C-alpha atoms as an extended CHARMM CRD file, in Angstrom:
* protein
*
       113  EXT
         1         1  UNK       CA              3.7250000000       24.2130000000       65.1680000000  PROA      1               0.0000000000
         2         2  UNK       CA              2.1890000000       22.3750000000       61.8840000000  PROA      2               0.0000000000
         3         3  UNK       CA              3.2040000000       18.6680000000       60.1350000000  PROA      3               0.0000000000
         4         4  UNK       CA              3.2860000000       18.5950000000       57.0890000000  PROA      4               0.0000000000
         5         5  UNK       CA              2.6090000000       15.2160000000       55.6420000000  PROA      5               0.0000000000
         6         6  UNK       CA              4.6160000000       14.0590000000       52.5850000000  PROA      6               0.0000000000
         7         7  UNK       CA              5.2280000000       11.2460000000       50.5160000000  PROA      7               0.0000000000
         8         8  UNK       CA              8.6900000000       10.4300000000       51.2060000000  PROA      8               0.0000000000
         9         9  UNK       CA             10.5120000000        6.6770000000       51.3300000000  PROA      9               0.0000000000
        10        10  UNK       CA             11.7940000000        5.8460000000       54.5140000000  PROA      10              0.0000000000
        11        11  UNK       CA             15.7010000000        7.3400000000       54.6560000000  PROA      11              0.0000000000
        12        12  UNK       CA             14.2670000000       10.4430000000       52.1450000000  PROA      12              0.0000000000
        13        13  UNK       CA             14.7770000000       13.4570000000       53.0070000000  PROA      13              0.0000000000
        14        14  UNK       CA             12.2790000000       16.4330000000       52.1620000000  PROA      14              0.0000000000
        15        15  UNK       CA             12.9670000000       18.7920000000       49.4120000000  PROA      15              0.0000000000
        16        16  UNK       CA             12.9160000000       22.3960000000       50.1460000000  PROA      16              0.0000000000
        17        17  UNK       CA              9.7820000000       23.7900000000       48.1540000000  PROA      17              0.0000000000
        18        18  UNK       CA             12.2600000000       26.2090000000       46.0560000000  PROA      18              0.0000000000
        19        19  UNK       CA             13.5760000000       22.8400000000       44.5240000000  PROA      19              0.0000000000
        20        20  UNK       CA             10.1220000000       21.2120000000       43.7540000000  PROA      20              0.0000000000
        21        21  UNK       CA              8.5100000000       24.4720000000       42.1360000000  PROA      21              0.0000000000
        22        22  UNK       CA              9.8660000000       25.5830000000       38.9980000000  PROA      22              0.0000000000
        23        23  UNK       CA             11.8400000000       28.9000000000       38.6470000000  PROA      23              0.0000000000
        24        24  UNK       CA              9.4680000000       31.5490000000       37.4570000000  PROA      24              0.0000000000
        25        25  UNK       CA             12.3040000000       33.1840000000       35.4370000000  PROA      25              0.0000000000
        26        26  UNK       CA             13.3820000000       30.5240000000       33.1510000000  PROA      26              0.0000000000
        27        27  UNK       CA             14.4180000000       32.3660000000       30.0720000000  PROA      27              0.0000000000
        28        28  UNK       CA             14.3740000000       30.7740000000       26.6940000000  PROA      28              0.0000000000
        29        29  UNK       CA             17.6770000000       29.3540000000       24.8980000000  PROA      29              0.0000000000
        30        30  UNK       CA             18.7480000000       32.0080000000       22.7650000000  PROA      30              0.0000000000
        31        31  UNK       CA             20.4960000000       29.9240000000       19.4940000000  PROA      31              0.0000000000
        32        32  UNK       CA             22.8240000000       32.4110000000       18.0540000000  PROA      32              0.0000000000
        33        33  UNK       CA             24.1470000000       30.2470000000       14.8820000000  PROA      33              0.0000000000
        34        34  UNK       CA             25.3080000000       32.4470000000       12.1430000000  PROA      34              0.0000000000
        35        35  UNK       CA             22.7320000000       32.7460000000        9.3490000000  PROA      35              0.0000000000
        36        36  UNK       CA             25.0360000000       31.7570000000        6.2900000000  PROA      36              0.0000000000
        37        37  UNK       CA             25.1070000000       28.0390000000        7.8650000000  PROA      37              0.0000000000
        38        38  UNK       CA             21.2780000000       27.8010000000        8.3550000000  PROA      38              0.0000000000
        39        39  UNK       CA             20.8550000000       29.0760000000        4.9500000000  PROA      39              0.0000000000
        40        40  UNK       CA             23.0660000000       26.0780000000        3.8290000000  PROA      40              0.0000000000
        41        41  UNK       CA             21.2960000000       23.8230000000        6.4080000000  PROA      41              0.0000000000
        42        42  UNK       CA             18.2210000000       24.4320000000        5.2550000000  PROA      42              0.0000000000
        43        43  UNK       CA             18.4330000000       24.5320000000        1.8060000000  PROA      43              0.0000000000
        44        44  UNK       CA             20.2820000000       21.5240000000        1.8460000000  PROA      44              0.0000000000
        45        45  UNK       CA             17.1820000000       19.9170000000        4.0480000000  PROA      45              0.0000000000
        46        46  UNK       CA             14.5020000000       21.4310000000        1.5270000000  PROA      46              0.0000000000
        47        47  UNK       CA             16.5720000000       19.5130000000       -1.6290000000  PROA      47              0.0000000000
        48        48  UNK       CA             16.6060000000       15.8990000000        0.1710000000  PROA      48              0.0000000000
        49        49  UNK       CA             13.0040000000       16.4410000000        0.9490000000  PROA      49              0.0000000000
        50        50  UNK       CA             12.2010000000       17.6800000000       -2.7670000000  PROA      50              0.0000000000
        51        51  UNK       CA             14.5330000000       14.7880000000       -3.7640000000  PROA      51              0.0000000000
        52        52  UNK       CA             12.5190000000       12.1420000000       -1.9030000000  PROA      52              0.0000000000
        53        53  UNK       CA              9.6040000000       13.4560000000       -2.6920000000  PROA      53              0.0000000000
        54        54  UNK       CA              9.9550000000       13.5570000000       -6.6160000000  PROA      54              0.0000000000
        55        55  UNK       CA             11.3420000000        9.5690000000       -5.7580000000  PROA      55              0.0000000000
        56        56  UNK       CA              8.5400000000        8.5440000000       -3.6640000000  PROA      56              0.0000000000
        57        57  UNK       CA              5.9870000000        9.8450000000       -6.8980000000  PROA      57              0.0000000000
        58        58  UNK       CA              7.8000000000        8.4970000000       -9.7300000000  PROA      58              0.0000000000
        59        59  UNK       CA              7.8370000000        5.0440000000       -7.6860000000  PROA      59              0.0000000000
        60        60  UNK       CA              3.9690000000        5.4620000000       -7.3990000000  PROA      60              0.0000000000
        61        61  UNK       CA              3.8500000000        6.4490000000      -10.9320000000  PROA      61              0.0000000000
        62        62  UNK       CA              5.4960000000        3.2060000000      -11.9680000000  PROA      62              0.0000000000
        63        63  UNK       CA              3.4500000000        1.0640000000       -9.5250000000  PROA      63              0.0000000000
        64        64  UNK       CA              0.3030000000        2.5820000000      -10.9210000000  PROA      64              0.0000000000
        65        65  UNK       CA              1.4030000000        1.7920000000      -14.5690000000  PROA      65              0.0000000000
        66        66  UNK       CA              2.1800000000       -1.7730000000      -13.3730000000  PROA      66              0.0000000000
        67        67  UNK       CA             -1.2690000000       -2.0340000000      -11.9440000000  PROA      67              0.0000000000
        68        68  UNK       CA             -2.6920000000       -0.5780000000      -15.4900000000  PROA      68              0.0000000000
        69        69  UNK       CA             -0.5820000000       -3.2100000000      -17.5200000000  PROA      69              0.0000000000
        70        70  UNK       CA             -1.8140000000       -6.2170000000      -15.0650000000  PROA      70              0.0000000000
        71        71  UNK       CA             -5.6830000000       -5.2260000000      -15.2240000000  PROA      71              0.0000000000
        72        72  UNK       CA             -5.0800000000       -4.8830000000      -18.9100000000  PROA      72              0.0000000000
        73        73  UNK       CA             -3.5450000000       -8.4710000000      -19.1870000000  PROA      73              0.0000000000
        74        74  UNK       CA             -6.1580000000       -9.8020000000      -17.0510000000  PROA      74              0.0000000000
        75        75  UNK       CA             -8.8820000000       -8.2310000000      -18.8980000000  PROA      75              0.0000000000
        76        76  UNK       CA             -7.4280000000       -9.6470000000      -22.4990000000  PROA      76              0.0000000000
        77        77  UNK       CA             -6.8930000000      -12.8100000000      -20.9050000000  PROA      77              0.0000000000
        78        78  UNK       CA            -10.6490000000      -13.0360000000      -19.5730000000  PROA      78              0.0000000000
        79        79  UNK       CA            -11.8610000000      -11.6760000000      -23.1150000000  PROA      79              0.0000000000
        80        80  UNK       CA             -9.6880000000      -14.8480000000      -24.7830000000  PROA      80              0.0000000000
        81        81  UNK       CA            -11.4480000000      -17.1310000000      -21.8890000000  PROA      81              0.0000000000
        82        82  UNK       CA            -14.9910000000      -16.4790000000      -23.0320000000  PROA      82              0.0000000000
        83        83  UNK       CA            -13.8490000000      -16.5280000000      -26.6580000000  PROA      83              0.0000000000
        84        84  UNK       CA            -12.3010000000      -20.0360000000      -26.1080000000  PROA      84              0.0000000000
        85        85  UNK       CA            -15.3820000000      -21.1450000000      -23.9980000000  PROA      85              0.0000000000
        86        86  UNK       CA            -17.7560000000      -20.1140000000      -27.1210000000  PROA      86              0.0000000000
        87        87  UNK       CA            -15.3280000000      -22.1720000000      -29.2290000000  PROA      87              0.0000000000
        88        88  UNK       CA            -15.5070000000      -25.1950000000      -27.3520000000  PROA      88              0.0000000000
        89        89  UNK       CA            -19.4800000000      -25.3280000000      -26.8620000000  PROA      89              0.0000000000
        90        90  UNK       CA            -19.7350000000      -24.8250000000      -30.5330000000  PROA      90              0.0000000000
        91        91  UNK       CA            -17.5800000000      -27.6250000000      -31.6110000000  PROA      91              0.0000000000
        92        92  UNK       CA            -19.0750000000      -29.6740000000      -28.8420000000  PROA      92              0.0000000000
        93        93  UNK       CA            -22.4650000000      -29.3080000000      -30.6530000000  PROA      93              0.0000000000
        94        94  UNK       CA            -21.2190000000      -29.7790000000      -33.8180000000  PROA      94              0.0000000000
        95        95  UNK       CA            -19.8020000000      -32.7150000000      -32.3070000000  PROA      95              0.0000000000
        96        96  UNK       CA            -23.2500000000      -33.9560000000      -30.9240000000  PROA      96              0.0000000000
        97        97  UNK       CA            -24.5130000000      -33.4090000000      -34.3240000000  PROA      97              0.0000000000
        98        98  UNK       CA            -22.2200000000      -35.1990000000      -36.0020000000  PROA      98              0.0000000000
        99        99  UNK       CA            -22.4390000000      -38.1860000000      -33.6440000000  PROA      99              0.0000000000
       100       100  UNK       CA            -25.9330000000      -37.9180000000      -34.1540000000  PROA      100             0.0000000000
       101       101  UNK       CA            -26.0420000000      -37.7590000000      -37.7580000000  PROA      101             0.0000000000
       102       102  UNK       CA            -23.4710000000      -41.1170000000      -38.0220000000  PROA      102             0.0000000000
       103       103  UNK       CA            -25.8610000000      -42.8870000000      -35.7150000000  PROA      103             0.0000000000
       104       104  UNK       CA            -28.6830000000      -41.8890000000      -37.9090000000  PROA      104             0.0000000000
       105       105  UNK       CA            -26.5360000000      -42.7860000000      -40.9590000000  PROA      105             0.0000000000
       106       106  UNK       CA            -25.7530000000      -46.3370000000      -39.7870000000  PROA      106             0.0000000000
       107       107  UNK       CA            -29.4420000000      -47.0000000000      -38.8770000000  PROA      107             0.0000000000
       108       108  UNK       CA            -30.5950000000      -46.3450000000      -42.4860000000  PROA      108             0.0000000000
       109       109  UNK       CA            -27.7450000000      -48.7620000000      -43.7560000000  PROA      109             0.0000000000
       110       110  UNK       CA            -28.7230000000      -51.0320000000      -41.2220000000  PROA      110             0.0000000000
       111       111  UNK       CA            -32.1110000000      -50.6360000000      -42.4060000000  PROA      111             0.0000000000
       112       112  UNK       CA            -31.5500000000      -50.7380000000      -46.0520000000  PROA      112             0.0000000000
       113       113  UNK       CA            -29.9870000000      -54.2160000000      -45.5950000000  PROA      113             0.0000000000
């Protein structure tokens, strides 16, 4: 007599070999839905998918335009900032020149007295 080793816990009975192995004759389930129902279901599913896709595309297009407008706005502001910086530098240079001219005029006026 042969003794077979099993991995049973205490108080568990050994299962038969037929119960452990899947049946070799498992037949696939055959679905018999009427085609008229399947056609309407798949058509509705396709339409919902297309609508979802169209909505996502429209949303993506809106977001791209928003980004483009933001980039254009940023570019314009940067150009304006550069123009204002140049103007400030010119005005500061003019201010220095005028201050120097005023100082030179005061020196001439004092020297003439």
